[in-house]
A tleap script that builds the chain and sets N, CA, C and O, in Angstrom:
source leaprc.protein.ff14SB
mol = sequence {
  NMET PRO LEU ASP GLU PRO VAL ILE ALA ALA
  ALA ALA ALA LEU LEU GLU SER VAL ALA GLU
  GLY ALA ARG ALA PHE TRP GLY ARG ALA THR
  PRO HIE ASP ALA ALA VAL ASP ILE ALA TYR
  GLN THR ALA PRO THR LEU GLN GLY PRO PRO
  SER PRO ARG ARG GLY LEU PRO ALA LEU LYS
  LEU PHE GLN HIE LEU ARG SER PRO GLU ILE
  PRO TYR TYR LEU GLY TRP LEU ASN TYR TRP
  SER ALA ALA ALA ALA LYS ALA ILE GLY PHE
  PRO ASP PRO ALA ARG ASP ALA ASP LEU LEU
  SER ARG ALA ARG ARG THR ALA SER GLY GLY
  TRP VAL VAL GLN LEU THR ASP ALA PRO LEU
  ASP LEU GLU ASN PRO ALA HIE LEU ASP ALA
  LEU LYS ARG ALA TYR GLU ARG PHE PRO GLU
  ILE GLY GLY ARG ALA ALA CPRO
}
set mol.1.N position { 90.458 97.303 91.771 }
set mol.1.CA position { 89.047 97.000 91.734 }
set mol.1.C position { 88.277 98.297 91.560 }
set mol.1.O position { 88.752 99.356 91.968 }
set mol.2.N position { 87.120 98.231 90.972 }
set mol.2.CA position { 86.326 99.446 90.817 }
set mol.2.C position { 85.795 99.907 92.172 }
set mol.2.O position { 85.518 99.092 93.052 }
set mol.3.N position { 85.658 101.211 92.326 }
set mol.3.CA position { 85.138 101.745 93.584 }
set mol.3.C position { 83.627 101.917 93.497 }
set mol.3.O position { 83.102 103.016 93.675 }
set mol.4.N position { 82.942 100.821 93.223 }
set mol.4.CA position { 81.484 100.866 93.194 }
set mol.4.C position { 80.950 100.369 94.536 }
set mol.4.O position { 81.717 99.896 95.374 }
set mol.5.N position { 79.654 100.473 94.738 }
set mol.5.CA position { 79.049 100.136 96.033 }
set mol.5.C position { 79.391 98.722 96.534 }
set mol.5.O position { 79.754 98.573 97.700 }
set mol.6.N position { 79.288 97.684 95.694 }
set mol.6.CA position { 79.617 96.348 96.217 }
set mol.6.C position { 81.070 96.222 96.692 }
set mol.6.O position { 81.335 95.578 97.707 }
set mol.7.N position { 82.000 96.829 95.968 }
set mol.7.CA position { 83.412 96.755 96.354 }
set mol.7.C position { 83.648 97.539 97.642 }
set mol.7.O position { 84.324 97.057 98.551 }
set mol.8.N position { 83.093 98.742 97.719 }
set mol.8.CA position { 83.253 99.559 98.928 }
set mol.8.C position { 82.676 98.824 100.139 }
set mol.8.O position { 83.279 98.815 101.212 }
set mol.9.N position { 81.511 98.212 99.959 }
set mol.9.CA position { 80.865 97.501 101.061 }
set mol.9.C position { 81.675 96.288 101.526 }
set mol.9.O position { 81.645 95.941 102.707 }
set mol.10.N position { 82.391 95.648 100.612 }
set mol.10.CA position { 83.130 94.430 100.943 }
set mol.10.C position { 84.596 94.676 101.273 }
set mol.10.O position { 85.277 93.760 101.736 }
set mol.11.N position { 85.096 95.872 101.052 }
set mol.11.CA position { 86.532 96.133 101.153 }
set mol.11.C position { 87.109 95.812 102.530 }
set mol.11.O position { 88.148 95.157 102.615 }
set mol.12.N position { 86.473 96.249 103.589 }
set mol.12.CA position { 87.015 96.015 104.941 }
set mol.12.C position { 87.061 94.525 105.261 }
set mol.12.O position { 88.047 94.030 105.808 }
set mol.13.N position { 85.988 93.813 104.918 }
set mol.13.CA position { 85.956 92.370 105.190 }
set mol.13.C position { 87.000 91.645 104.347 }
set mol.13.O position { 87.619 90.692 104.821 }
set mol.14.N position { 87.201 92.074 103.125 }
set mol.14.CA position { 88.212 91.467 102.264 }
set mol.14.C position { 89.614 91.699 102.829 }
set mol.14.O position { 90.414 90.767 102.917 }
set mol.15.N position { 89.909 92.946 103.210 }
set mol.15.CA position { 91.214 93.240 103.809 }
set mol.15.C position { 91.430 92.388 105.054 }
set mol.15.O position { 92.496 91.798 105.232 }
set mol.16.N position { 90.428 92.327 105.906 }
set mol.16.CA position { 90.538 91.532 107.127 }
set mol.16.C position { 90.790 90.066 106.817 }
set mol.16.O position { 91.660 89.447 107.429 }
set mol.17.N position { 90.045 89.505 105.878 }
set mol.17.CA position { 90.198 88.087 105.540 }
set mol.17.C position { 91.587 87.778 104.997 }
set mol.17.O position { 92.210 86.796 105.401 }
set mol.18.N position { 92.065 88.601 104.098 }
set mol.18.CA position { 93.390 88.376 103.522 }
set mol.18.C position { 94.464 88.530 104.597 }
set mol.18.O position { 95.355 87.687 104.708 }
set mol.19.N position { 94.387 89.595 105.386 }
set mol.19.CA position { 95.409 89.843 106.399 }
set mol.19.C position { 95.411 88.773 107.487 }
set mol.19.O position { 96.470 88.290 107.886 }
set mol.20.N position { 94.236 88.408 107.961 }
set mol.20.CA position { 94.164 87.384 108.997 }
set mol.20.C position { 94.614 86.037 108.435 }
set mol.20.O position { 95.333 85.294 109.103 }
set mol.21.N position { 94.191 85.720 107.209 }
set mol.21.CA position { 94.588 84.459 106.597 }
set mol.21.C position { 96.087 84.366 106.372 }
set mol.21.O position { 96.668 83.287 106.492 }
set mol.22.N position { 96.710 85.477 106.051 }
set mol.22.CA position { 98.154 85.506 105.815 }
set mol.22.C position { 98.949 85.698 107.104 }
set mol.22.O position { 100.180 85.668 107.096 }
set mol.23.N position { 98.239 85.892 108.199 }
set mol.23.CA position { 98.866 86.194 109.492 }
set mol.23.C position { 99.792 87.405 109.371 }
set mol.23.O position { 100.911 87.420 109.884 }
set mol.24.N position { 99.281 88.410 108.676 }
set mol.24.CA position { 100.037 89.641 108.439 }
set mol.24.C position { 100.154 90.465 109.716 }
set mol.24.O position { 99.296 90.393 110.595 }
set mol.25.N position { 101.209 91.234 109.803 }
set mol.25.CA position { 101.322 92.197 110.893 }
set mol.25.C position { 100.425 93.397 110.616 }
set mol.25.O position { 99.775 93.923 111.519 }
set mol.26.N position { 100.399 93.826 109.340 }
set mol.26.CA position { 99.592 94.987 108.988 }
set mol.26.C position { 99.290 94.941 107.495 }
set mol.26.O position { 99.911 94.190 106.744 }
set mol.27.N position { 98.342 95.744 107.087 }
set mol.27.CA position { 97.990 95.860 105.675 }
set mol.27.C position { 97.116 97.076 105.480 }
set mol.27.O position { 96.670 97.696 106.445 }
set mol.28.N position { 96.875 97.413 104.238 }
set mol.28.CA position { 96.015 98.553 103.954 }
set mol.28.C position { 95.341 98.375 102.609 }
set mol.28.O position { 95.831 97.649 101.744 }
set mol.29.N position { 94.221 99.042 102.445 }
set mol.29.CA position { 93.524 99.120 101.163 }
set mol.29.C position { 93.234 100.599 100.917 }
set mol.29.O position { 92.643 101.278 101.757 }
set mol.30.N position { 93.654 101.078 99.766 }
set mol.30.CA position { 93.546 102.499 99.448 }
set mol.30.C position { 93.253 102.663 97.969 }
set mol.30.O position { 93.846 101.963 97.148 }
set mol.31.N position { 92.347 103.576 97.604 }
set mol.31.CA position { 92.126 103.850 96.181 }
set mol.31.C position { 93.429 104.283 95.500 }
set mol.31.O position { 94.301 104.885 96.127 }
set mol.32.N position { 93.541 103.972 94.239 }
set mol.32.CA position { 94.769 104.189 93.474 }
set mol.32.C position { 95.301 105.612 93.571 }
set mol.32.O position { 96.483 105.797 93.861 }
set mol.33.N position { 94.471 106.619 93.341 }
set mol.33.CA position { 94.971 107.996 93.319 }
set mol.33.C position { 95.581 108.398 94.661 }
set mol.33.O position { 96.628 109.044 94.692 }
set mol.34.N position { 94.949 108.029 95.754 }
set mol.34.CA position { 95.504 108.332 97.077 }
set mol.34.C position { 96.763 107.514 97.314 }
set mol.34.O position { 97.713 108.014 97.916 }
set mol.35.N position { 96.793 106.271 96.855 }
set mol.35.CA position { 97.966 105.414 97.043 }
set mol.35.C position { 99.191 105.993 96.334 }
set mol.35.O position { 100.312 105.842 96.819 }
set mol.36.N position { 98.989 106.651 95.198 }
set mol.36.CA position { 100.112 107.276 94.485 }
set mol.36.C position { 100.707 108.385 95.340 }
set mol.36.O position { 101.926 108.462 95.493 }
set mol.37.N position { 99.855 109.249 95.903 }
set mol.37.CA position { 100.363 110.305 96.781 }
set mol.37.C position { 101.089 109.713 97.987 }
set mol.37.O position { 102.141 110.212 98.387 }
set mol.38.N position { 100.535 108.661 98.560 }
set mol.38.CA position { 101.138 108.024 99.727 }
set mol.38.C position { 102.498 107.423 99.360 }
set mol.38.O position { 103.424 107.454 100.171 }
set mol.39.N position { 102.624 106.881 98.160 }
set mol.39.CA position { 103.896 106.296 97.725 }
set mol.39.C position { 105.019 107.330 97.705 }
set mol.39.O position { 106.177 106.988 97.947 }
set mol.40.N position { 104.693 108.574 97.424 }
set mol.40.CA position { 105.717 109.618 97.405 }
set mol.40.C position { 106.281 109.906 98.787 }
set mol.40.O position { 107.287 110.606 98.904 }
set mol.41.N position { 105.660 109.383 99.832 }
set mol.41.CA position { 106.181 109.581 101.180 }
set mol.41.C position { 107.466 108.797 101.407 }
set mol.41.O position { 108.276 109.176 102.254 }
set mol.42.N position { 107.666 107.715 100.668 }
set mol.42.CA position { 108.866 106.905 100.830 }
set mol.42.C position { 109.683 106.772 99.554 }
set mol.42.O position { 110.864 106.431 99.626 }
set mol.43.N position { 109.104 107.027 98.405 }
set mol.43.CA position { 109.804 106.803 97.143 }
set mol.43.C position { 110.960 107.793 96.997 }
set mol.43.O position { 110.733 109.003 96.995 }
set mol.44.N position { 112.188 107.303 96.875 }
set mol.44.CA position { 113.296 108.233 96.658 }
set mol.44.C position { 113.154 108.924 95.308 }
set mol.44.O position { 112.633 108.346 94.355 }
set mol.45.N position { 113.614 110.146 95.239 }
set mol.45.CA position { 113.590 110.894 93.987 }
set mol.45.C position { 114.989 110.918 93.395 }
set mol.45.O position { 115.932 110.422 94.011 }
set mol.46.N position { 115.130 111.483 92.223 }
set mol.46.CA position { 116.458 111.623 91.631 }
set mol.46.C position { 117.354 112.487 92.514 }
set mol.46.O position { 118.576 112.334 92.499 }
set mol.47.N position { 116.752 113.394 93.282 }
set mol.47.CA position { 117.515 114.259 94.170 }
set mol.47.C position { 117.852 113.580 95.497 }
set mol.47.O position { 118.657 114.110 96.262 }
set mol.48.N position { 117.268 112.441 95.784 }
set mol.48.CA position { 117.590 111.730 97.005 }
set mol.48.C position { 116.392 111.345 97.848 }
set mol.48.O position { 115.752 110.329 97.576 }
set mol.49.N position { 116.069 112.142 98.880 }
set mol.49.CA position { 115.051 111.721 99.843 }
set mol.49.C position { 113.637 111.723 99.258 }
set mol.49.O position { 113.415 112.214 98.151 }
set mol.50.N position { 112.687 111.170 100.013 }
set mol.50.CA position { 111.305 111.167 99.559 }
set mol.50.C position { 110.812 112.595 99.321 }
set mol.50.O position { 111.360 113.552 99.869 }
set mol.51.N position { 109.786 112.721 98.511 }
set mol.51.CA position { 109.206 114.036 98.238 }
set mol.51.C position { 107.691 113.964 98.439 }
set mol.51.O position { 106.930 113.948 97.472 }
set mol.52.N position { 107.257 113.922 99.716 }
set mol.52.CA position { 105.827 113.797 99.998 }
set mol.52.C position { 105.021 114.940 99.393 }
set mol.52.O position { 105.470 116.084 99.337 }
set mol.53.N position { 103.837 114.601 98.948 }
set mol.53.CA position { 102.899 115.577 98.413 }
set mol.53.C position { 101.931 116.003 99.512 }
set mol.53.O position { 101.782 115.317 100.523 }
set mol.54.N position { 101.291 117.115 99.307 }
set mol.54.CA position { 100.148 117.569 100.119 }
set mol.54.C position { 100.471 117.744 101.598 }
set mol.54.O position { 99.565 117.700 102.430 }
set mol.55.N position { 101.719 117.939 101.937 }
set mol.55.CA position { 102.087 118.141 103.328 }
set mol.55.C position { 102.123 116.872 104.165 }
set mol.55.O position { 102.162 116.943 105.393 }
set mol.56.N position { 102.108 115.708 103.512 }
set mol.56.CA position { 102.202 114.443 104.241 }
set mol.56.C position { 103.639 114.257 104.733 }
set mol.56.O position { 104.569 114.788 104.125 }
set mol.57.N position { 103.830 113.520 105.811 }
set mol.57.CA position { 105.192 113.350 106.337 }
set mol.57.C position { 106.025 112.389 105.494 }
set mol.57.O position { 105.498 111.481 104.852 }
set mol.58.N position { 107.327 112.611 105.511 }
set mol.58.CA position { 108.255 111.671 104.884 }
set mol.58.C position { 108.378 110.451 105.798 }
set mol.58.O position { 108.409 110.580 107.022 }
set mol.59.N position { 108.448 109.275 105.191 }
set mol.59.CA position { 108.513 108.022 105.937 }
set mol.59.C position { 109.805 107.288 105.618 }
set mol.59.O position { 110.355 107.415 104.524 }
set mol.60.N position { 110.279 106.521 106.586 }
set mol.60.CA position { 111.477 105.715 106.360 }
set mol.60.C position { 111.136 104.502 105.500 }
set mol.60.O position { 109.997 104.036 105.487 }
set mol.61.N position { 112.123 104.006 104.793 }
set mol.61.CA position { 111.956 102.760 104.059 }
set mol.61.C position { 111.774 101.621 105.059 }
set mol.61.O position { 112.272 101.693 106.182 }
set mol.62.N position { 111.066 100.578 104.655 }
set mol.62.CA position { 110.721 99.496 105.573 }
set mol.62.C position { 111.939 98.883 106.253 }
set mol.62.O position { 111.864 98.497 107.420 }
set mol.63.N position { 113.034 98.792 105.555 }
set mol.63.CA position { 114.211 98.153 106.157 }
set mol.63.C position { 114.829 99.005 107.272 }
set mol.63.O position { 115.711 98.537 107.992 }
set mol.64.N position { 114.376 100.239 107.415 }
set mol.64.CA position { 114.899 101.106 108.464 }
set mol.64.C position { 113.956 101.228 109.663 }
set mol.64.O position { 114.225 102.003 110.581 }
set mol.65.N position { 112.856 100.474 109.664 }
set mol.65.CA position { 111.946 100.484 110.803 }
set mol.65.C position { 112.463 99.527 111.866 }
set mol.65.O position { 113.130 98.543 111.545 }
set mol.66.N position { 112.160 99.806 113.124 }
set mol.66.CA position { 112.739 99.027 114.224 }
set mol.66.C position { 112.173 97.622 114.335 }
set mol.66.O position { 112.816 96.752 114.923 }
set mol.67.N position { 110.968 97.371 113.777 }
set mol.67.CA position { 110.413 96.015 113.815 }
set mol.67.C position { 109.380 95.849 112.701 }
set mol.67.O position { 108.794 96.828 112.239 }
set mol.68.N position { 109.161 94.604 112.273 }
set mol.68.CA position { 108.212 94.358 111.177 }
set mol.68.C position { 106.754 94.617 111.576 }
set mol.68.O position { 105.893 94.733 110.704 }
set mol.69.N position { 106.466 94.709 112.873 }
set mol.69.CA position { 105.098 94.966 113.310 }
set mol.69.C position { 104.653 96.388 113.021 }
set mol.69.O position { 103.453 96.660 112.988 }
set mol.70.N position { 105.581 97.291 112.812 }
set mol.70.CA position { 105.243 98.697 112.595 }
set mol.70.C position { 104.832 98.894 111.136 }
set mol.70.O position { 105.599 98.587 110.223 }
set mol.71.N position { 103.615 99.410 110.919 }
set mol.71.CA position { 103.189 99.671 109.541 }
set mol.71.C position { 104.107 100.673 108.838 }
set mol.71.O position { 104.620 101.609 109.453 }
set mol.72.N position { 104.297 100.457 107.553 }
set mol.72.CA position { 105.145 101.353 106.770 }
set mol.72.C position { 104.445 102.674 106.508 }
set mol.72.O position { 105.085 103.725 106.463 }
set mol.73.N position { 103.112 102.619 106.333 }
set mol.73.CA position { 102.324 103.804 106.002 }
set mol.73.C position { 100.866 103.520 106.280 }
set mol.73.O position { 100.490 102.389 106.589 }
set mol.74.N position { 100.047 104.550 106.169 }
set mol.74.CA position { 98.608 104.442 106.382 }
set mol.74.C position { 97.871 104.378 105.061 }
set mol.74.O position { 98.425 104.705 104.012 }
set mol.75.N position { 96.619 103.956 105.117 }
set mol.75.CA position { 95.745 103.937 103.958 }
set mol.75.C position { 94.323 104.248 104.381 }
set mol.75.O position { 94.078 104.634 105.524 }
set mol.76.N position { 93.398 104.080 103.470 }
set mol.76.CA position { 91.981 104.309 103.780 }
set mol.76.C position { 91.503 103.280 104.797 }
set mol.76.O position { 90.971 103.633 105.850 }
set mol.77.N position { 91.698 102.008 104.475 }
set mol.77.CA position { 91.399 100.913 105.396 }
set mol.77.C position { 92.726 100.357 105.883 }
set mol.77.O position { 93.619 100.079 105.083 }
set mol.78.N position { 92.856 100.197 107.183 }
set mol.78.CA position { 94.106 99.726 107.765 }
set mol.78.C position { 93.837 98.488 108.584 }
set mol.78.O position { 92.935 98.466 109.422 }
set mol.79.N position { 94.628 97.451 108.337 }
set mol.79.CA position { 94.588 96.256 109.179 }
set mol.79.C position { 95.827 96.300 110.049 }
set mol.79.O position { 96.947 96.414 109.551 }
set mol.80.N position { 95.615 96.207 111.378 }
set mol.80.CA position { 96.710 96.129 112.325 }
set mol.80.C position { 96.521 94.889 113.168 }
set mol.80.O position { 95.518 94.761 113.870 }
set mol.81.N position { 97.472 93.976 113.106 }
set mol.81.CA position { 97.420 92.795 113.971 }
set mol.81.C position { 97.486 93.265 115.422 }
set mol.81.O position { 97.739 94.440 115.689 }
set mol.82.N position { 97.259 92.350 116.351 }
set mol.82.CA position { 97.376 92.711 117.767 }
set mol.82.C position { 98.780 93.238 118.061 }
set mol.82.O position { 98.938 94.196 118.818 }
set mol.83.N position { 99.801 92.613 117.464 }
set mol.83.CA position { 101.182 93.051 117.674 }
set mol.83.C position { 101.426 94.439 117.080 }
set mol.83.O position { 102.090 95.268 117.701 }
set mol.84.N position { 100.899 94.694 115.893 }
set mol.84.CA position { 101.062 96.012 115.270 }
set mol.84.C position { 100.332 97.080 116.075 }
set mol.84.O position { 100.870 98.163 116.301 }
set mol.85.N position { 99.107 96.779 116.508 }
set mol.85.CA position { 98.350 97.741 117.305 }
set mol.85.C position { 99.113 98.087 118.582 }
set mol.85.O position { 99.178 99.251 118.975 }
set mol.86.N position { 99.687 97.078 119.224 }
set mol.86.CA position { 100.461 97.320 120.441 }
set mol.86.C position { 101.683 98.187 120.128 }
set mol.86.O position { 102.006 99.102 120.885 }
set mol.87.N position { 102.358 97.901 119.019 }
set mol.87.CA position { 103.573 98.637 118.655 }
set mol.87.C position { 103.304 100.116 118.400 }
set mol.87.O position { 104.170 100.952 118.659 }
set mol.88.N position { 102.124 100.449 117.899 }
set mol.88.CA position { 101.814 101.857 117.611 }
set mol.88.C position { 100.964 102.510 118.696 }
set mol.88.O position { 100.701 103.711 118.632 }
set mol.89.N position { 100.533 101.737 119.690 }
set mol.89.CA position { 99.774 102.305 120.796 }
set mol.89.C position { 98.294 102.470 120.527 }
set mol.89.O position { 97.680 103.417 121.018 }
set mol.90.N position { 97.712 101.571 119.762 }
set mol.90.CA position { 96.274 101.608 119.463 }
set mol.90.C position { 95.593 100.429 120.135 }
set mol.90.O position { 96.139 99.326 120.120 }
set mol.91.N position { 94.432 100.621 120.717 }
set mol.91.CA position { 93.693 101.873 120.862 }
set mol.91.C position { 93.962 102.535 122.209 }
set mol.91.O position { 94.257 101.873 123.205 }
set mol.92.N position { 93.854 103.822 122.206 }
set mol.92.CA position { 93.868 104.630 123.415 }
set mol.92.C position { 92.508 105.316 123.441 }
set mol.92.O position { 92.300 106.286 122.712 }
set mol.93.N position { 91.572 104.832 124.266 }
set mol.93.CA position { 90.213 105.365 124.249 }
set mol.93.C position { 90.138 106.885 124.362 }
set mol.93.O position { 89.242 107.501 123.784 }
set mol.94.N position { 91.053 107.493 125.089 }
set mol.94.CA position { 91.024 108.946 125.258 }
set mol.94.C position { 91.439 109.687 123.988 }
set mol.94.O position { 90.992 110.809 123.751 }
set mol.95.N position { 92.285 109.071 123.176 }
set mol.95.CA position { 92.809 109.750 121.978 }
set mol.95.C position { 92.236 109.224 120.672 }
set mol.95.O position { 92.359 109.882 119.638 }
set mol.96.N position { 91.617 108.064 120.697 }
set mol.96.CA position { 91.220 107.404 119.454 }
set mol.96.C position { 89.717 107.279 119.249 }
set mol.96.O position { 89.272 106.419 118.488 }
set mol.97.N position { 88.931 108.110 119.905 }
set mol.97.CA position { 87.472 107.989 119.798 }
set mol.97.C position { 87.009 108.055 118.347 }
set mol.97.O position { 86.164 107.262 117.931 }
set mol.98.N position { 87.551 108.990 117.577 }
set mol.98.CA position { 87.132 109.127 116.179 }
set mol.98.C position { 87.488 107.878 115.375 }
set mol.98.O position { 86.663 107.378 114.610 }
set mol.99.N position { 88.701 107.378 115.542 }
set mol.99.CA position { 89.108 106.173 114.825 }
set mol.99.C position { 88.314 104.952 115.295 }
set mol.99.O position { 87.931 104.111 114.482 }
set mol.100.N position { 88.070 104.856 116.581 }
set mol.100.CA position { 87.315 103.718 117.103 }
set mol.100.C position { 85.885 103.689 116.592 }
set mol.100.O position { 85.269 102.626 116.528 }
set mol.101.N position { 85.353 104.851 116.227 }
set mol.101.CA position { 83.992 104.879 115.680 }
set mol.101.C position { 83.913 104.215 114.309 }
set mol.101.O position { 82.830 103.842 113.859 }
set mol.102.N position { 85.064 104.067 113.642 }
set mol.102.CA position { 85.128 103.414 112.331 }
set mol.102.C position { 86.079 102.220 112.360 }
set mol.102.O position { 86.680 101.881 111.340 }
set mol.103.N position { 86.219 101.586 113.513 }
set mol.103.CA position { 87.131 100.447 113.661 }
set mol.103.C position { 86.365 99.241 114.185 }
set mol.103.O position { 85.308 99.364 114.803 }
set mol.104.N position { 86.934 98.076 113.916 }
set mol.104.CA position { 86.364 96.866 114.518 }
set mol.104.C position { 87.491 95.900 114.837 }
set mol.104.O position { 88.519 95.861 114.160 }
set mol.105.N position { 87.271 95.137 115.870 }
set mol.105.CA position { 88.234 94.142 116.326 }
set mol.105.C position { 88.105 92.898 115.457 }
set mol.105.O position { 87.003 92.546 115.035 }
set mol.106.N position { 89.205 92.242 115.192 }
set mol.106.CA position { 89.180 91.018 114.391 }
set mol.106.C position { 89.189 89.814 115.329 }
set mol.106.O position { 89.407 89.953 116.533 }
set mol.107.N position { 88.951 88.645 114.771 }
set mol.107.CA position { 88.907 87.413 115.562 }
set mol.107.C position { 90.234 87.133 116.255 }
set mol.107.O position { 90.251 86.548 117.338 }
set mol.108.N position { 91.343 87.540 115.649 }
set mol.108.CA position { 92.666 87.270 116.234 }
set mol.108.C position { 93.108 88.355 117.208 }
set mol.108.O position { 94.202 88.269 117.767 }
set mol.109.N position { 92.281 89.369 117.420 }
set mol.109.CA position { 92.639 90.453 118.324 }
set mol.109.C position { 93.249 91.652 117.641 }
set mol.109.O position { 93.669 92.598 118.307 }
set mol.110.N position { 93.305 91.629 116.313 }
set mol.110.CA position { 93.783 92.781 115.557 }
set mol.110.C position { 92.661 93.784 115.347 }
set mol.110.O position { 91.610 93.699 115.982 }
set mol.111.N position { 92.891 94.721 114.463 }
set mol.111.CA position { 91.918 95.777 114.188 }
set mol.111.C position { 91.854 96.080 112.694 }
set mol.111.O position { 92.858 95.997 111.987 }
set mol.112.N position { 90.658 96.433 112.229 }
set mol.112.CA position { 90.476 97.056 110.923 }
set mol.112.C position { 90.003 98.471 111.226 }
set mol.112.O position { 88.956 98.669 111.843 }
set mol.113.N position { 90.786 99.450 110.786 }
set mol.113.CA position { 90.532 100.852 111.097 }
set mol.113.C position { 90.346 101.608 109.791 }
set mol.113.O position { 91.220 101.599 108.924 }
set mol.114.N position { 89.211 102.254 109.665 }
set mol.114.CA position { 88.864 103.019 108.466 }
set mol.114.C position { 89.050 104.500 108.769 }
set mol.114.O position { 88.428 105.021 109.695 }
set mol.115.N position { 89.900 105.190 107.997 }
set mol.115.CA position { 90.181 106.596 108.279 }
set mol.115.C position { 89.029 107.526 107.938 }
set mol.115.O position { 88.786 108.494 108.659 }
set mol.116.N position { 88.317 107.254 106.856 }
set mol.116.CA position { 87.221 108.112 106.415 }
set mol.116.C position { 86.037 107.247 106.031 }
set mol.116.O position { 86.206 106.080 105.678 }
set mol.117.N position { 84.840 107.809 106.096 }
set mol.117.CA position { 83.650 107.030 105.748 }
set mol.117.C position { 83.674 106.576 104.293 }
set mol.117.O position { 83.372 105.420 103.995 }
set mol.118.N position { 84.030 107.477 103.397 }
set mol.118.CA position { 84.116 107.159 101.969 }
set mol.118.C position { 85.563 106.829 101.628 }
set mol.118.O position { 86.468 107.192 102.380 }
set mol.119.N position { 85.801 106.146 100.502 }
set mol.119.CA position { 87.181 105.859 100.105 }
set mol.119.C position { 88.040 107.120 100.098 }
set mol.119.O position { 87.594 108.187 99.676 }
set mol.120.N position { 89.255 106.984 100.563 }
set mol.120.CA position { 90.180 108.103 100.722 }
set mol.120.C position { 90.387 108.837 99.401 }
set mol.120.O position { 90.784 108.242 98.400 }
set mol.121.N position { 90.112 110.127 99.417 }
set mol.121.CA position { 90.278 111.007 98.262 }
set mol.121.C position { 91.033 112.229 98.753 }
set mol.121.O position { 90.455 113.083 99.425 }
set mol.122.N position { 92.300 112.327 98.431 }
set mol.122.CA position { 93.125 113.395 98.977 }
set mol.122.C position { 92.859 114.747 98.335 }
set mol.122.O position { 93.455 115.745 98.742 }
set mol.123.N position { 91.981 114.804 97.343 }
set mol.123.CA position { 91.488 116.086 96.825 }
set mol.123.C position { 90.463 116.671 97.792 }
set mol.123.O position { 90.196 117.873 97.766 }
set mol.124.N position { 89.894 115.828 98.640 }
set mol.124.CA position { 88.914 116.250 99.635 }
set mol.124.C position { 89.686 116.713 100.880 }
set mol.124.O position { 90.360 115.900 101.513 }
set mol.125.N position { 89.603 118.000 101.244 }
set mol.125.CA position { 90.373 118.506 102.385 }
set mol.125.C position { 90.095 117.753 103.693 }
set mol.125.O position { 91.000 117.601 104.514 }
set mol.126.N position { 88.882 117.289 103.896 }
set mol.126.CA position { 88.565 116.541 105.116 }
set mol.126.C position { 89.289 115.200 105.138 }
set mol.126.O position { 89.720 114.750 106.199 }
set mol.127.N position { 89.427 114.560 103.990 }
set mol.127.CA position { 90.135 113.285 103.912 }
set mol.127.C position { 91.637 113.487 104.125 }
set mol.127.O position { 92.283 112.724 104.844 }
set mol.128.N position { 92.176 114.522 103.492 }
set mol.128.CA position { 93.599 114.820 103.678 }
set mol.128.C position { 93.881 115.127 105.145 }
set mol.128.O position { 94.890 114.680 105.690 }
set mol.129.N position { 93.000 115.884 105.782 }
set mol.129.CA position { 93.163 116.208 107.197 }
set mol.129.C position { 93.093 114.945 108.059 }
set mol.129.O position { 93.859 114.806 109.013 }
set mol.130.N position { 92.191 114.034 107.736 }
set mol.130.CA position { 92.073 112.781 108.499 }
set mol.130.C position { 93.366 111.971 108.396 }
set mol.130.O position { 93.819 111.399 109.387 }
set mol.131.N position { 93.954 111.919 107.217 }
set mol.131.CA position { 95.206 111.181 107.032 }
set mol.131.C position { 96.341 111.852 107.812 }
set mol.131.O position { 97.125 111.171 108.473 }
set mol.132.N position { 96.429 113.161 107.738 }
set mol.132.CA position { 97.469 113.879 108.484 }
set mol.132.C position { 97.304 113.692 109.988 }
set mol.132.O position { 98.289 113.487 110.697 }
set mol.133.N position { 96.063 113.763 110.482 }
set mol.133.CA position { 95.812 113.559 111.913 }
set mol.133.C position { 96.247 112.161 112.355 }
set mol.133.O position { 96.819 111.988 113.432 }
set mol.134.N position { 95.970 111.175 111.515 }
set mol.134.CA position { 96.363 109.802 111.858 }
set mol.134.C position { 97.883 109.666 111.912 }
set mol.134.O position { 98.410 108.979 112.787 }
set mol.135.N position { 98.587 110.308 110.991 }
set mol.135.CA position { 100.047 110.276 111.062 }
set mol.135.C position { 100.544 110.987 112.316 }
set mol.135.O position { 101.502 110.532 112.942 }
set mol.136.N position { 99.910 112.090 112.692 }
set mol.136.CA position { 100.296 112.784 113.930 }
set mol.136.C position { 100.062 111.890 115.144 }
set mol.136.O position { 100.875 111.852 116.067 }
set mol.137.N position { 98.946 111.176 115.129 }
set mol.137.CA position { 98.594 110.317 116.255 }
set mol.137.C position { 99.552 109.134 116.400 }
set mol.137.O position { 99.836 108.703 117.518 }
set mol.138.N position { 100.051 108.607 115.282 }
set mol.138.CA position { 100.876 107.404 115.301 }
set mol.138.C position { 102.262 107.674 114.704 }
set mol.138.O position { 102.533 107.273 113.572 }
set mol.139.N position { 103.139 108.348 115.455 }
set mol.139.CA position { 104.461 108.651 114.907 }
set mol.139.C position { 105.320 107.418 114.653 }
set mol.139.O position { 106.296 107.492 113.905 }
set mol.140.N position { 104.972 106.281 115.265 }
set mol.140.CA position { 105.724 105.052 114.993 }
set mol.140.C position { 105.557 104.624 113.528 }
set mol.140.O position { 106.474 104.055 112.935 }
set mol.141.N position { 104.382 104.902 112.953 }
set mol.141.CA position { 104.132 104.468 111.571 }
set mol.141.C position { 105.101 105.182 110.652 }
set mol.141.O position { 105.211 106.408 110.667 }
set mol.142.N position { 105.792 104.404 109.861 }
set mol.142.CA position { 106.786 104.955 108.946 }
set mol.142.C position { 108.094 105.326 109.625 }
set mol.142.O position { 108.957 105.950 109.008 }
set mol.143.N position { 108.250 104.950 110.887 }
set mol.143.CA position { 109.517 105.166 111.575 }
set mol.143.C position { 109.824 106.607 111.916 }
set mol.143.O position { 110.989 107.005 111.908 }
set mol.144.N position { 108.798 107.406 112.219 }
set mol.144.CA position { 109.025 108.829 112.488 }
set mol.144.C position { 109.195 109.141 113.969 }
set mol.144.O position { 109.552 110.264 114.326 }
set mol.145.N position { 108.943 108.160 114.836 }
set mol.145.CA position { 109.052 108.401 116.284 }
set mol.145.C position { 110.514 108.526 116.690 }
set mol.145.O position { 111.396 107.908 116.094 }
set mol.146.N position { 110.747 109.322 117.696 }
set mol.146.CA position { 112.103 109.455 118.228 }
set mol.146.C position { 112.528 108.116 118.852 }
set mol.146.O position { 111.722 107.465 119.517 }
set mol.147.N position { 113.774 107.706 118.644 }
set mol.147.CA position { 114.232 106.418 119.188 }
set mol.147.C position { 114.240 106.399 120.700 }
set mol.147.O position { 114.599 105.388 121.303 }
savepdb mol mol.pdb
quit
């Protein structure tokens, strides 16, 4: 979809509606260019393991995560069901104040969490930092937590 004002304004509600309607554990909405960089976190290369760009962490493939409630990766807008939020430890009021300022609870008890005010642009150092901080905060995402 184009990243114009009407789409940006409706994106969170659209993600929430689709995820809640599908009874999804988690979901995300991310602009294409950022999504390509994020895909390199799990995409195997000809040499073998993932080759994350921009200092992002390598993530496990979905079949290697301990449960389906754990999100595979993060995006600009993140939908976490109540089960997914519990699995990753969200929210923790002491640690998640910044995320909670851009989050809202859904009717089913899940969350829509927006990492940055504007659509995620990893050319923007503040956006890249926000994504890295979120990965640091939630090591369960992508199966990076110690067993």
